[in-house]
Backbone as a ProteinNet text record, in pm:
[ID]
protein_1_A
[PRIMARY]
XXXXXXXXXXXXXXXXXXXXXXXXXXXXXXXXXXXXXXXXXXXXXXXXXXXXXXXXXXXXXXXXXXXXXXXXXXXXXXXXXXXXXXXXXXXXXXXXXXXXXXXXXXXXXXXXXXXXXXXXXXXXXXXXXXXXXXXXXXXXXXXXXXXXX
[TERTIARY]
33207.7	33172.6	33245.7	33373.4	33451.4	33396.1	33351.3	33296	33168.3	33083.6	32959.4	32991.6	33089.9	33130.7	33183.2	33265.4	33320.1	33208.8	33112.2	33000.1	32919	32884.5	32810.2	32891.3	33020.3	33106.8	33112.4	33128.7	33136.5	33002.2	32891.2	32759.5	32734.3	32778.3	32758.1	32838.3	32960.3	33038.7	32972.8	32919.1	32849.9	32727.5	32651.7	32532.2	32568.7	32670.2	32713.3	32760.9	32831.3	32879.8	32767.2	32664.5	32553	32471.7	32457	32384.4	32458.5	32589.4	32670.4	32658.8	32662.5	32657	32521.1	32412.3	32281.3	32267.8	32331.5	32328	32400.6	32516	32591.9	32512.4	32444.6	32365.2	32251.2	32189	32080.1	32126.3	32244.6	32297.1	32324.8	32375.3	32406	32279	32173.2	32049.4	31987.3	31988	31923.9	32000	32131.5	32207.8	32187.8	32145.2	32123.9	31992.7	31892.3	31760.6	31771.2	31723	31728.6	31598.4	31607.4	31491.2	31439.5	31308.5	31243.7	31216.3	31257.7	31232.7	31083	31043.5	30903.3	30877.4	30773.4	30732.1	30601	30573.8	30445.7	30345.2	30219.4	30112	30097	30087.1	30075.3	29927.9	29891.6	29755.8	29751.2	29674.5	29664.2	29516.4	29454.3	29311.6	29279.7	29380.6	29361.4	29386.3	29411.9	29441.5	29319.7	29341.1	29233.8	29217.7	29137.3	29118.7	29030.4	28951.8	28865.6	28947.2	29059.1	29144.4	29266.4	29260.2	29371.1	29386.8	29508.1	29536	29554.8	29476.6	29485.6	29593.9	29718.3	29829.9	29897.7	29854.5	29914.5	29818	29869.2	29789.2	29842.2	29764.8	29805.1	29788.3	29895.1	29891	29874.3	29921.5	29909.3	29918.9	29842.3	29847.2	29818.9	29898.7	29877.5	29914.5	29860.8	29886.5	29915	30015.6	30051.3	30113.6	30058.8	30111.6	30122.8	30019.8	30013	30107.6	30166.5	30254.1	30186.5	30162.6	30101.4	30212.2	30213.8	30306.2	30224.8	30265.3	30187.8	30280.6	30236.7	30308.9	30221.6	30283.2	30207.9	30295.3	30229.2	30295.5	30265.9	30363.3	30339.3	30450.5	30426.8	30527.7	30588.2	30720.4	30785.1	30935.1	31002.3	31148	31200.4	31322.9	31379	31402	31415.3	31440.7	31319.9	31198.9	31077.5	31065.6	31009.6	30986	30835.8	30795.8	30654.6	30611.6	30486.5	30425.8	30283.6	30227.3	30087.7	30016.7	29902.5	29829.3	29689.7	29646.4	29509.7	29451.7	29329.5	29271.6	29191.9	29185.6	29117.9	28970.2	28915.1	28771.8	28749.2	28657	28618.1	28479.4	28458.9	28325.3	28243.7	28119.7	28033.4	27980.6	28042.4	28001.4	28049.7	28012.4	28061.2	28136.6	28263.4	28353.8	28375.7	28423.5	28449.7	28553.4	28549	28643.1	28728.3	28855	28949	29014.8	29010.3	29075.8	29216.4	29312	29452.3	29499.1	29587.5	29630.8	29782.7	29837.4	29981.5	30011.5	30112.8	30157.6	30307.1	30354.9	30498.6	30551.4	30679.4	30753.3	30848.2	30835.8	30911.8	31060	31133.9	31279.8	31326.3	31450.2	31504.1	31583.1	31590.9	31671.6	31582.4	31613.1	31544.9	31393.3	31345.1	31201.9	31129.7	30999.7	30915	30911.8	30971.8	30971	30867	30822.2	30725.1	30801.2	30760.8	30826.8	30725.5	30771.9	30693.1	30766.4	30695.8	30754.4	30681.5	30753.8	30696.9	30741.9	30646.3	30675.6	30604	30654.5	30594.6	30559	30434.3	30385.8	30329.9	30356.7	30298.7	30163	30055.6	29920.2	29857	29936	29880.7	29817.4	29850.6	29794.9	29652.4	29601.7	29467.6	29362.5	29389.4	29291.3	29166	29051	28923.1	28888.4	28848.9	28818	28703	28714.3	28610.9	28579.6	28678.1	28660.3	28789.9	28782.3	28900.2	28936	28855.2	28877.7	28836.6	28916.1	28875.7	28912.3	28844.3	28873.1	28959.7	29074.6	29162.3	29131.5	29116.4	29082.8	29185.1	29210	29302	29236.3	29258.9	29207.7	29268.8	29191.9	29235.6	29269.6	29210.3	29234	29101.9	29055.3	28921.4	28915.9	29026.8	29024.7	29002.9	28939.5	28914.3	29034	29080.2	29193.3	29150.3	29138.8	29097.6	29218.5	29212.5	29315.6	29255.8	29298.6	29254.7	29361.5	29320.8	29416.6	29364.1
177.3	247.2	380.8	381.1	504.7	607.7	559.3	650	717.2	643.6	699.1	802	772.9	865.7	994.9	986.1	1104.4	1184.4	1113.8	1181.7	1263.6	1206.5	1279.7	1395.9	1374.5	1479.1	1597.6	1570.1	1678.7	1750.8	1676.7	1739.6	1831.5	1790.9	1875.6	2004.4	1999.5	2121.2	2213.5	2155.1	2235.6	2304.7	2233	2292.1	2404.6	2384	2487.6	2611.5	2593.7	2706.7	2784.5	2714.5	2785	2863.5	2815	2890.1	3018	3010.9	3127.8	3234.3	3194.6	3293.2	3361.3	3292.2	3356.2	3457.2	3430.9	3529	3655.2	3640.3	3757.2	3838.8	3770.9	3841.4	3918.2	3861.6	3928.2	4054.8	4051.1	4170.2	4280.5	4244.5	4345	4414.1	4337.8	4396.7	4489.9	4451	4533.7	4662.6	4663	4784.9	4885.1	4837.3	4925.4	5001.1	4942.4	5003.3	5132	5242	5369.9	5392.4	5460.2	5489.7	5629.6	5641.7	5771.4	5828.4	5952.8	6009.3	6024.9	6003.6	6012.3	6152.2	6217.4	6348.9	6334.7	6424.5	6425.6	6510.5	6470.5	6550.9	6676.4	6790.2	6918.5	6948.9	6974.1	7014.6	7167.4	7224.1	7368.4	7404.3	7446.7	7478.7	7602.1	7681.6	7800.2	7772.8	7649	7615.1	7644.3	7718.3	7759	7654.9	7552	7445.2	7487.9	7593.9	7639.6	7699.5	7761.7	7821.3	7734.7	7608.5	7516.4	7490.5	7507.2	7479.1	7328.6	7268.9	7124.1	7095.5	7126.1	7109.8	6973.9	6892.1	6761.2	6653.4	6555.8	6442	6319.1	6270.7	6152.9	6030.8	5952.6	5833.3	5706	5708.4	5590.2	5632.5	5564.6	5591.3	5461	5436.4	5317.2	5352.4	5274.8	5302.1	5171.6	5176.3	5060.4	5112.6	5067.4	5104.9	5256.2	5329	5475.4	5550.1	5481.6	5547.3	5548.5	5667.7	5688.8	5705.8	5618.9	5632.1	5682	5796	5859.7	5898.3	5867.1	5905.4	6002.7	6106.7	6208.9	6274.6	6338.8	6416	6563	6645.2	6789.1	6855.2	6979	7057.5	7152.9	7155.6	7241.3	7239.2	7252.6	7256.1	7126.5	7092.2	6966.6	6969.5	7088.6	7098.2	7150.3	7130.7	7169.1	7088.6	7150.7	7083.5	7061.6	6936.5	6900.5	6867.2	6901.5	6869.4	6818.8	6758.9	6714	6791.8	6854.7	6939.5	6881.7	6884.7	6848.6	6966.2	7010.1	7128.9	7097.8	6972.8	6936.6	6908.9	6925.6	6901.9	6761.1	6689.7	6556.6	6566	6493.3	6484.8	6386	6421.5	6335.7	6221.9	6109.3	5987.6	5871.2	5752.8	5634.3	5547.9	5530.2	5596.7	5743.6	5824.8	5965.7	5979.6	6092.7	6118.5	6240.2	6231.3	6341.6	6374.3	6501.2	6545.5	6591.9	6539.2	6577	6648	6746.3	6829.5	6833.5	6813.6	6826.2	6973.1	7024.1	7161.5	7157.4	7265.4	7271.6	7411.7	7416.2	7541	7530.9	7623.7	7615	7633.2	7555.6	7565.4	7655.6	7636.5	7723.8	7648.5	7514.5	7438.5	7365.4	7378.8	7307.3	7323.8	7446.5	7471.8	7454.2	7425.5	7412.8	7273.1	7177.3	7039.8	6957.4	6850.4	6760.6	6656.1	6638.8	6545	6446.8	6324.5	6228.1	6206	6224.2	6211.8	6103.1	6038	5944.8	5989.1	6013.1	6059.8	5971.2	5973.3	5896.5	5993	5982.3	6068.9	5985.7	6029.9	5969.1	6035.2	5956	6010.4	5981.3	5940.4	5903.9	6022.5	6143.4	6262	6294.7	6227.9	6262.4	6158.8	6080.2	5981.3	6051.1	5992.2	6047	5987.6	6071.1	6019.5	5918.4	5817.5	5714.4	5638.7	5623.6	5548	5475.3	5369.4	5290.2	5297.4	5370	5379	5516.9	5572.1	5691.2	5669.6	5743.4	5740.8	5862.8	5838.7	5948.3	5984.5	6113.8	6161.8	6266.2	6268.9	6364.3	6424	6553.6	6610.5	6536.5	6516.1	6449	6301.4	6236.8	6093.5	6030.1	5936.9	5881.8	5755.6	5685.2	5558.6	5581.6	5483.8	5492.3	5436.6	5511.8	5470.2	5468.3	5349.7	5335.5	5332.5	5410	5411.1	5345.5	5222.2	5147	5158.5	5195.9	5210.6	5151.8
-19363.8	-19242.6	-19232.3	-19268.1	-19265.1	-19363.4	-19480.9	-19582	-19531.9	-19463.5	-19409.6	-19301.2	-19217.2	-19111.2	-19173	-19277.2	-19344	-19412.7	-19470.1	-19535.6	-19435.1	-19319.9	-19216.9	-19160.2	-19142.8	-19090.5	-19187.5	-19316.3	-19414.4	-19429	-19423	-19429.9	-19310.8	-19193.7	-19075.8	-19086.8	-19142.9	-19162.9	-19265.8	-19370.7	-19471.9	-19414.6	-19334	-19272.6	-19176.6	-19097.5	-19002.7	-19076.8	-19185.2	-19264.9	-19329.2	-19376.8	-19440.9	-19339.6	-19217.5	-19113.8	-19079.8	-19071.5	-19040	-19147.6	-19274.8	-19382.1	-19388.6	-19355.4	-19357.7	-19244.9	-19130	-19020.7	-19060.9	-19128.3	-19172.2	-19273	-19365.4	-19466	-19400.2	-19297.8	-19227.7	-19159	-19099	-19032.4	-19131.8	-19248.4	-19349.3	-19397.7	-19421.5	-19470	-19366.7	-19239.5	-19137.7	-19112.8	-19132.9	-19110.2	-19223.2	-19341	-19454.3	-19442.2	-19375.4	-19364.5	-19282.5	-19340.5	-19268.8	-19193.3	-19083.2	-19000.2	-19033	-19043.9	-19063.5	-18924.9	-18897.3	-18764	-18736.8	-18612.9	-18571.8	-18516.4	-18570.7	-18521	-18447.2	-18355.3	-18284.3	-18361.2	-18353.3	-18411.7	-18327.1	-18392.6	-18323.6	-18299.6	-18174.6	-18139.8	-18141.1	-18236.9	-18251.1	-18267.3	-18157.4	-18160.1	-18243.8	-18277.1	-18359.8	-18507.9	-18543.6	-18682.8	-18770.7	-18880.2	-18970.6	-19080.6	-19053.7	-19151.4	-19268.2	-19252.1	-19361.6	-19476.1	-19444.3	-19546.9	-19577.7	-19539.9	-19562.9	-19712.1	-19762.2	-19902.7	-19918.8	-20005.1	-20027.4	-20131.3	-20094.5	-20187	-20174.6	-20080.1	-20059.2	-20105.9	-20177.8	-20219.7	-20147.3	-20051.9	-19975.5	-20065.2	-20079.1	-20163	-20081.3	-19956.7	-19872	-19725.9	-19642.1	-19498	-19425	-19321.6	-19238.3	-19095.3	-19002.5	-18861	-18789.8	-18702.6	-18621.4	-18492.3	-18380.5	-18248.6	-18230.9	-18263.5	-18250.3	-18343.3	-18439.4	-18536.4	-18673.1	-18721.9	-18851.8	-18955.3	-19054.1	-19166.5	-19284.2	-19336.8	-19443.1	-19558	-19679.3	-19800.6	-19877.5	-19931.9	-20003.8	-20109.3	-20204.8	-20310.1	-20289	-20323.1	-20327.8	-20407	-20444.3	-20513.4	-20412.7	-20407	-20308.1	-20323	-20209.9	-20205	-20143.3	-20175.7	-20125.4	-19974.9	-19917.6	-19772.8	-19694.3	-19748.9	-19676.5	-19547.1	-19444.4	-19316.3	-19302	-19281.4	-19276.1	-19134.2	-19103.4	-18974.7	-18997.7	-18893.3	-18895	-18785.7	-18821.1	-18727.4	-18706.3	-18580.1	-18542.1	-18466	-18503.5	-18440.5	-18313.8	-18273.2	-18148.9	-18164.2	-18283.8	-18306.4	-18360.3	-18296.2	-18341.1	-18403.5	-18512.4	-18570.3	-18489.1	-18461.7	-18380.2	-18465.8	-18451.5	-18520.5	-18435.4	-18473.2	-18403.6	-18503	-18489.4	-18395.4	-18434.3	-18341.5	-18370.8	-18482.5	-18552.2	-18662	-18629.1	-18669	-18648.2	-18781.8	-18821.1	-18944.4	-18912.4	-18985.2	-18968.4	-19094.6	-19077	-19188.1	-19193.9	-19312.3	-19332.9	-19358.6	-19292.7	-19316.1	-19346.9	-19405	-19433.2	-19413.2	-19381.4	-19381.5	-19499.1	-19591.1	-19715.3	-19691.9	-19764.5	-19762.5	-19874.8	-19916.4	-20019.6	-20126.4	-20117.7	-20213	-20312	-20439.4	-20547.6	-20540.2	-20540.2	-20527.3	-20660.4	-20649.2	-20766.5	-20825.2	-20758.4	-20808.6	-20734.3	-20798.8	-20736.5	-20655.6	-20530.1	-20440.1	-20382.7	-20358.1	-20282.6	-20151	-20042.1	-19908	-19831.2	-19741.9	-19645.9	-19508.2	-19420.3	-19285.2	-19183.8	-19060.3	-18951.6	-18839.1	-18790	-18682.9	-18568.6	-18447	-18326.6	-18304.1	-18316.3	-18305.1	-18168.4	-18072	-17941	-17869.2	-17907.5	-17841	-17884.8	-17988	-18036.7	-17998	-17897.4	-17852.7	-17802.2	-17836	-17792.6	-17656.4	-17558.8	-17424.8	-17427.1	-17345.2	-17328.4	-17456.5	-17541.6	-17664.5	-17696.3	-17774.3	-17808.4	-17956.6	-18035.9	-18180.1	-18229.5	-18321.4	-18395.3	-18542.3	-18628.7	-18771.3	-18802.1	-18865.5	-18905.9	-19050.4	-19075.5	-19209.5	-19253.9	-19385.1	-19445.2	-19569.1	-19596.4	-19721.2	-19840.6	-19944.2	-20066.5	-20045.7	-19944.8	-19921.2	-19882.6	-19962.8	-19945.6	-19859.4	-19843.7	-19770.6	-19621.5	-19555.2	-19412.4	-19337.3	-19238.6	-19156.9	-19011.4	-18953.7	-18813.6	-18722.5	-18615.8	-18512.8	-18389.3	-18362.2	-18243.8	-18135.9	-18016.3	-17905.2	-17779.2
[MASK]
+++++++++++++++++++++++++++++++++++++++++++++++++++++++++++++++++++++++++++++++++++++++++++++++++++++++++++++++++++++++++++++++++++++++++++++++++++++

């Protein structure tokens, strides 16, 4: 009887110790994850999309809770500043379509190299009135991306 009591007692200590160590490991992993700053989509009705240079190749795009996460390649500088521009024009379709354009302001460090960037943009400003869905489009990206709000 004493042996069974000692066995249960030792097993309970082992279980409690393993739960504690997994909590510590979880905290360490979450503190390592870095956050990408969220930028707002710029509404510029004067944006010249006809002369837009298609220098960005979008490799992946996803949307969740009005946040667009987009990955793309381009050649530039390591300290380039990127933005997302919408000219305010929707294509007449069901659901409506909105073309978004990546722009950059060139930096001065390590120019002429190929970079892959991942950025996050708040697209809540481009909602189409009286509708709950729009299709987001990007130059050089063929996949359909639905924004449901």
